[in-house]
C-alpha positions in Angstrom: 125.8 94.3 118.2 122.2 93.0 118.6 121.2 91.5 121.9 117.5 92.5 122.1 114.8 89.9 122.3 112.6 89.4 119.2 109.6 90.5 121.2 111.2 93.9 121.9 111.8 94.5 118.2 108.3 93.3 117.2 106.8 95.8 119.6 109.2 98.7 118.7 108.8 98.4 115.0 105.1 97.3 115.0 105.9 94.0 113.3 103.0 91.8 112.1 104.9 88.5 111.7 108.2 87.1 112.8 109.5 84.7 110.1 111.8 81.8 111.0 112.5 83.0 114.6 115.4 81.7 116.7 117.7 84.6 117.2 120.5 84.3 119.7 121.8 87.5 121.2 125.2 88.6 119.8 127.6 91.2 120.9 130.0 90.7 118.0 128.1 90.3 114.8 130.5 89.8 111.8 130.0 90.1 108.0 128.3 87.0 106.4 126.7 86.1 109.7 122.9 86.3 110.3 121.3 89.6 111.2 117.7 90.6 111.7 115.9 92.9 109.3 112.5 94.6 109.4 110.7 95.2 106.1 107.3 95.8 104.6 106.0 93.3 102.1 103.2 94.3 99.8 100.6 91.5 99.4 97.2 91.1 97.9 95.4 93.5 95.6 96.6 97.1 95.1 95.6 99.2 98.0 96.0 96.4 100.6 98.1 97.4 103.5 101.6 95.7 103.4 102.7 93.3 106.1 105.6 94.3 108.3 108.0 91.3 108.8 111.0 90.5 111.0 113.3 87.8 109.7 117.0 86.6 109.9 119.1 87.2 106.7 122.7 86.9 105.9 124.8 90.1 106.1 126.4 90.7 102.7 124.0 91.4 99.8 123.9 88.9 96.9 122.3 90.5 93.8 119.7 88.3 92.0 122.0 88.3 88.9 125.1 87.0 90.8 126.6 83.7 89.7 128.1 82.9 93.1 126.8 83.9 96.6 130.4 84.6 97.6 130.0 88.0 96.2 128.1 89.0 99.3 131.3 89.2 101.4 132.2 92.2 99.4 128.8 93.8 99.7 128.3 94.2 103.4 128.0 98.0 102.9 126.5 100.2 100.2 127.6 103.9 99.8 124.5 106.0 100.2 125.9 108.5 97.7 125.6 106.0 94.8 123.2 103.4 96.0 120.5 104.4 93.5 123.0 104.2 90.6 125.2 101.2 91.3 123.9 98.0 89.4 124.5 95.9 92.5 122.2 98.0 94.7 119.8 100.1 92.6 117.1 97.5 92.2 117.0 96.7 95.9 117.1 100.5 96.7 113.9 100.9 94.6 111.9 97.9 95.9 113.6 96.1 98.8 114.5 98.5 101.6 114.8 97.4 105.2 116.1 98.4 108.5 118.6 96.5 110.5 118.0 96.8 114.2 121.1 97.1 116.4 122.0 98.3 119.9 125.3 99.8 118.6 128.3 99.0 116.5 132.1 98.8 116.7 134.5 101.1 114.8 138.3 101.2 114.9 140.3 104.4 115.1 143.7 104.6 113.6 144.6 108.1 115.0 148.2 108.2 116.1 149.0 105.0 114.2 147.5 102.6 116.7 144.2 100.8 116.1 141.8 101.5 119.0 138.2 100.0 119.1 135.2 102.0 120.0 131.6 101.0 120.7 129.2 103.6 119.3 125.7 103.6 120.7 122.7 105.9 121.4 123.0 107.9 124.6 119.5 106.8 125.7 120.2 103.1 125.2 117.6 102.8 122.5 117.6 100.7 119.3 119.3 101.9 116.2 117.7 101.2 112.8 120.4 101.0 110.2 119.2 101.8 106.7 119.5 98.6 104.7 118.6 96.8 101.5 117.7 93.1 101.1 117.7 90.7 98.3 116.6 87.1 97.5 119.0 85.0 95.5 117.8 81.8 93.9 119.9 78.8 94.9 120.6 76.9 91.6 120.5 73.4 93.1 117.2 73.9 94.9 113.8 73.1 93.4 111.2 75.9 93.0 109.0 74.5 95.7 111.9 74.0 98.2 111.5 76.2 101.2 115.3 76.9 101.1 115.1 77.9 97.4 115.9 81.5 98.3 119.0 82.9 100.0 118.0 86.1 101.9 120.8 88.7 102.3 121.2 92.4 103.2 123.5 95.3 103.1 123.8 98.4 105.3 124.0 101.9 103.9 126.9 104.1 104.9 127.7 107.8 104.6 130.3 110.4 105.6 130.7 110.7 109.3 129.9 113.9 111.1 132.5 115.8 113.0 131.5 114.1 116.2 132.4 110.7 114.9 134.8 111.6 112.1 137.8 111.4 114.4 137.1 107.7 114.8 136.2 106.8 111.2 135.4 108.7 108.1 132.2 106.8 107.4 129.2 105.7 109.5 126.1 103.6 109.0 123.0 105.6 107.9 120.5 105.4 110.7 116.8 105.9 110.0 115.1 107.9 112.8 111.8 106.6 114.2 109.7 109.1 112.4 111.1 108.1 109.0 110.9 104.3 109.4 107.5 104.0 107.8 108.5 106.1 104.8 111.8 104.2 104.3 110.1 100.8 104.4 107.1 101.9 102.1 107.1 99.4 99.2 105.0 101.8 97.2 108.0 104.2 96.9 109.9 102.9 93.9 110.7 106.0 91.9 114.4 106.6 91.7 114.2 110.3 92.6 111.9 109.6 95.5 114.2 107.0 96.8 117.1 109.4 96.4 115.2 111.9 98.4 114.6 109.4 101.2 118.3 108.6 101.4 119.3 112.2 101.5 116.7 113.0 104.2 118.3 110.6 106.7 119.9 113.0 109.3 123.3 112.6 110.7 123.4 110.2 113.7 124.1 111.4 117.2 126.0 108.6 118.9 128.2 108.2 122.0 131.6 106.6 121.4 133.0 104.3 124.2 136.5 102.9 124.1 136.4 99.1 124.5 139.0 96.3 124.6 140.6 94.7 121.5 138.8 91.4 122.1 136.1 92.7 119.7 138.6 92.1 116.9 138.0 88.4 116.9 134.7 86.8 115.9 135.5 84.0 118.4 134.8 86.4 121.2 131.2 87.2 122.2 129.3 88.3 125.3 128.3 91.5 127.1 131.8 92.1 128.4 132.8 93.3 124.9 131.0 96.6 125.3 132.4 97.4 128.7 134.5 100.6 128.7 138.3 100.4 129.1 141.0 103.1 129.5 
């Protein structure tokens, strides 16, 4: 779920430029839809400070070597345990890390044999920064100078859920705390072991689960009512 205004994210993450703005708040973001990402882009001569950008990308990573962008529907998440090793993710882990801002996310519990949806969110109502990776895939039928030449996509890292959330689902998005955002986005960190250290240093999240209604199970449903508590 991501309902914040662009201007709020620009201020919170100290963004230099918003690229291709036009975000519409969504309370039910689904895979292959657009999400916003924040990333640092190194530009100019060595030593120049990178620019921090906010832009919309498609959720579901398409590696640069992919023959078909449809592969992205199977790459909405990347296991943090193997992200520096897997061919689909290791290049992006080294050079194209991002954060995906969100107000919270939905997870389904199957305890007792019945699927029950929960909305997980920070207790203070703040913004989460999911650890993510992004890629640019060259669209074959587009010319090199076409502004739509590149398809921008992303994936979200996941890890084992802590005891507090494990009763709902065994995995959870990796959430970058505010004091780690600069290090996570630093384009100068490309060494595999350094990246591995960054991934491992992300602490377990502390989120509040709220039971919500089953309407979140359909992408046709949207609006603030989806996060209202039930039961």
